[in-house]
C-alpha distance (Angstrom), angle and dihedral (degrees) to the residues before:
residue distance angle dihedral
M1 . . .
L2 3.81 . .
D3 3.78 117.5 .
I4 3.80 98.2 -127.5
P5 3.83 122.9 150.3
M6 3.77 121.5 -125.3
L7 3.81 109.1 -87.9
G8 3.80 102.3 178.3
A9 3.80 124.2 -156.8
G10 3.77 120.5 -23.2
L11 3.75 147.0 172.0
G12 3.78 133.3 -127.5
F13 3.81 107.8 -108.8
R14 3.79 112.0 -120.7
E15 3.80 123.6 177.4
E16 3.81 91.8 -135.5
L17 3.80 88.8 68.8
S18 3.80 99.1 27.7
E19 3.79 98.6 124.1
E20 3.80 92.1 42.0
I21 3.81 89.5 52.0
Y22 3.79 91.7 50.9
A23 3.81 90.5 48.1
A24 3.83 90.2 51.8
H25 3.80 95.0 46.4
D26 3.80 91.9 125.6
Q27 3.83 89.7 60.1
I28 3.82 96.1 48.2
D29 3.81 118.9 69.9
F30 3.79 95.8 -166.3
V31 3.78 141.7 -12.1
E32 3.77 132.5 -137.7
I33 3.79 122.1 -143.3
I34 3.78 130.8 -160.3
A35 3.79 97.0 -111.5
D36 3.81 93.5 -157.7
Q37 3.80 90.1 71.9
Y38 3.81 86.5 71.8
T39 3.81 107.3 28.2
R40 3.81 100.1 89.4
P41 3.82 116.1 100.5
G42 3.80 111.6 -89.2
A43 3.80 94.3 14.9
D44 3.81 115.2 164.0
L45 3.80 106.2 -108.8
S46 3.81 97.0 179.9
G47 3.79 93.8 100.7
L48 3.78 90.4 48.9
R49 3.80 91.7 50.3
R50 3.80 89.9 52.0
L51 3.78 89.0 53.0
V52 3.81 92.1 48.9
D53 3.81 89.4 52.9
T54 3.81 89.4 62.4
F55 3.80 107.7 27.8
T56 3.75 144.0 30.7
V57 3.81 99.2 -105.0
I58 3.80 125.3 -154.9
P59 3.83 115.8 -165.0
H60 3.80 112.6 -137.2
A61 3.79 116.8 -171.7
V62 3.78 136.6 -164.8
G63 3.80 101.5 -172.9
L64 3.79 107.2 63.3
S65 3.83 89.9 91.4
I66 3.77 91.0 -161.6
G67 3.82 92.7 177.5
T68 3.80 96.7 56.6
M69 3.79 111.3 111.2
G70 3.78 112.5 -111.5
P71 3.79 135.0 41.1
V72 3.79 129.1 -32.2
D73 3.81 116.8 -84.6
M74 3.79 95.4 -112.5
E75 3.82 94.7 -169.3
Y76 3.78 90.3 56.2
L77 3.80 90.7 44.2
A78 3.81 90.7 53.7
G79 3.80 88.7 56.5
A80 3.78 91.0 46.3
K81 3.80 89.7 53.2
R82 3.82 91.3 52.2
V83 3.78 89.7 53.6
S84 3.79 93.3 43.4
D85 3.81 92.2 49.5
T86 3.80 91.6 47.8
C87 3.79 91.1 51.7
G88 3.80 93.8 45.6
S89 3.80 86.3 -147.5
P90 3.81 124.8 170.8
Y91 3.82 90.1 -125.6
F92 3.80 143.5 0.8
S93 3.79 121.1 -126.6
D94 3.78 137.1 -155.8
H95 3.81 136.8 146.9
L96 3.78 133.3 -76.9
C97 3.78 92.1 -122.1
M98 3.79 147.0 81.3
T99 3.79 122.7 -92.6
K100 3.78 96.9 167.1
V101 3.77 144.1 16.4
P102 3.79 123.7 -160.4
G103 3.78 107.5 -55.9
I104 3.80 95.5 -4.1
D105 3.81 131.2 89.2
L106 3.81 105.4 -153.3
G107 3.79 93.0 -157.4
H108 3.79 94.9 -139.9
L109 3.81 143.7 50.3
A110 3.79 101.8 -82.9
P111 3.81 119.0 -164.1
L112 3.78 121.9 -119.0
W113 3.75 134.5 -117.8
F114 3.77 101.3 -111.9
T115 3.79 96.4 -138.0
E116 3.79 134.3 138.6
E117 3.81 90.4 -110.4
V118 3.79 94.0 52.5
L119 3.80 90.8 45.0
A120 3.81 92.6 52.6
N121 3.80 91.8 49.1
T122 3.80 92.6 45.9
I123 3.80 91.8 50.4
E124 3.81 91.3 55.1
K125 3.80 92.1 46.5
V126 3.80 93.2 49.6
K127 3.80 89.8 51.9
V128 3.82 90.8 52.6
V129 3.81 92.4 47.6
Q130 3.79 93.2 49.7
D131 3.80 92.2 46.9
V132 3.81 91.5 52.8
L133 3.80 96.0 42.4
G134 3.79 94.0 42.8
K135 3.79 90.6 -139.9
P136 3.81 139.9 71.5
L137 3.78 122.1 -68.7
V138 3.80 111.4 -137.9
L139 3.81 116.5 -157.6
E140 3.79 128.9 -155.3
N141 3.80 130.1 -145.0
V142 3.80 112.6 -121.4
T143 3.79 135.5 -150.2
Y144 3.79 122.6 -108.4
V145 3.78 133.9 -170.2
V146 3.81 100.4 -158.9
D147 3.79 128.1 42.0
I148 3.81 107.2 -122.9
P149 3.82 111.4 -134.4
G150 3.76 120.7 -130.6
D151 3.81 101.9 49.4
Q152 3.79 113.9 155.5
L153 3.79 95.8 -175.1
A154 3.78 134.7 43.5
Q155 3.79 111.9 -115.7
P156 3.83 94.8 -112.9
E157 3.83 90.1 52.0
F158 3.82 90.1 49.4
F159 3.80 89.8 52.3
R160 3.81 92.0 45.8
R161 3.79 95.2 51.0
L162 3.79 90.8 44.6
T163 3.79 93.3 52.4
D164 3.81 92.1 43.6
A165 3.82 91.6 52.9
T166 3.81 98.7 43.1
G167 3.81 108.8 20.3
C168 3.79 89.7 -126.4
G169 3.77 121.7 150.9
V170 3.78 135.2 -119.2
L171 3.78 128.2 -125.6
L172 3.77 101.5 -158.3
D173 3.79 108.6 -154.8
V174 3.78 99.4 -155.7
T175 3.79 92.0 -168.0
N176 3.81 91.4 52.8
L177 3.79 89.7 49.9
Y178 3.80 91.9 49.6
T179 3.81 92.0 45.3
N180 3.79 92.7 51.9
A181 3.80 91.8 45.5
V182 3.81 91.2 53.4
N183 3.79 95.2 44.6
H184 3.80 96.7 42.5
L185 3.80 99.6 34.3
F186 3.79 101.6 -121.2
D187 3.79 130.8 132.3
A188 3.81 111.8 -95.9
D189 3.82 94.4 -159.8
T190 3.81 92.0 54.7
F191 3.81 91.6 47.9
M192 3.79 91.1 49.2
A193 3.81 92.6 49.1
E194 3.83 90.1 53.2
M195 3.81 93.6 52.9
P196 3.85 120.2 97.2
L197 3.78 92.5 -97.7
D198 3.79 92.3 177.2
H199 3.81 87.2 68.0
V200 3.82 97.8 45.2
V201 3.80 105.6 109.2
Q202 3.80 103.4 159.1
V203 3.79 140.0 24.1
H204 3.78 135.5 -156.0
L205 3.77 123.1 -142.7
A206 3.80 125.0 -168.3
G207 3.77 144.3 140.2
G208 3.78 130.4 -120.4
F209 3.78 142.4 177.9
W210 3.79 142.9 -118.9
R211 3.80 122.7 -102.5
D212 3.82 124.1 175.4
G213 3.78 92.0 -20.2
I214 3.81 94.3 -50.0
L215 3.79 124.8 110.7
I216 3.80 108.6 -128.8
D217 3.81 123.1 -155.6
G218 3.79 92.2 -135.8
H219 3.82 101.5 158.7
S220 3.78 82.2 -135.7
D221 3.79 110.0 109.9
P222 3.80 141.4 40.5
V223 3.79 117.8 -69.2
P224 3.83 107.3 -89.6
E225 3.79 120.3 -121.8
E226 3.80 92.4 -113.8
V227 3.81 89.6 59.9
W228 3.80 91.8 48.1
E229 3.82 88.5 53.2
L230 3.81 92.2 50.3
Y231 3.79 90.4 47.2
A232 3.81 92.1 51.7
A233 3.80 90.3 49.8
L234 3.80 90.1 50.3
C235 3.79 93.0 49.9
A236 3.80 89.0 53.6
R237 3.82 90.4 55.3
A238 3.81 105.5 35.8
D239 3.80 138.9 44.8
I240 3.79 96.1 -115.0
K241 3.81 113.6 -171.2
G242 3.79 100.2 -172.2
A243 3.80 140.4 16.5
L244 3.79 117.9 -163.6
L245 3.78 129.9 -165.7
E246 3.81 113.8 -143.0
Q247 3.79 123.1 -159.5
D248 3.80 124.1 161.0
Q249 3.80 101.7 163.1
N250 3.82 135.1 49.4
L251 3.80 90.8 30.5
T252 3.78 97.8 166.9
D253 3.80 103.2 113.8
I254 3.79 128.6 31.5
K255 3.82 95.0 -163.5
P256 3.83 97.5 83.2
L257 3.80 89.1 45.6
L258 3.80 91.8 53.1
E259 3.79 89.9 48.8
Q260 3.81 89.4 56.4
V261 3.80 91.8 46.1
W262 3.82 87.5 53.5
R263 3.81 90.7 50.5
A264 3.81 91.4 48.6
R265 3.81 90.1 51.6
K266 3.79 92.9 48.8
I267 3.80 91.6 53.3
L268 3.80 92.4 43.4
N269 3.79 91.5 53.0
G270 3.78 91.8 48.0
């Protein structure tokens, strides 16, 4: 069990709504930032420090590429540590995925081959990251459009063995789980039950849209009822410390976002 304090219900910090978020600070328990905005050498951290003065801030990255074969990108990790230290957060989060391979930026969160070789490499990289950061790494499940052939392990087993070997945490994106279940015709409740729920410390909630018969995790729309139901079932099974609403599009009015944060808090608190 990870020793993480209760965070409550939060909102992803987006510059388009920055002043509205500050004004509603009493309705938002914590915020999550995209850590990569601050990881480059010499990055201006003044805006981040202002945020930390008002909120509990969780850094959420996209560039660690923990699933890429090979060693950790130590230059990137040094930047991640600067951000993590500035936030003073109880953990640092990223995705169980690849975003780059040597010499190539993939430009998106690419799923892994769930093989013994990839698992062994990922375990060693997570250990390095946690040693450098001095805190737990928390990894998120991602969406995928195509099933990659050659898996040796089911995704929940991969997560379980990774958490058992490293003590890292899981950020269960309930919308990603629902999206994958719809697109790949598996049962979301069964998948969730097979995950290492004792290591799930945070969740993401978001809404998406349909395109050409595929459900897209667009972070663009209200959280659908099916996701709320999955989230409630998860909260009944696991000791969730934080629930975060993500929205990256249609950022014109904070009121519907705050309503969803309130709903997430109500479910989290039982």
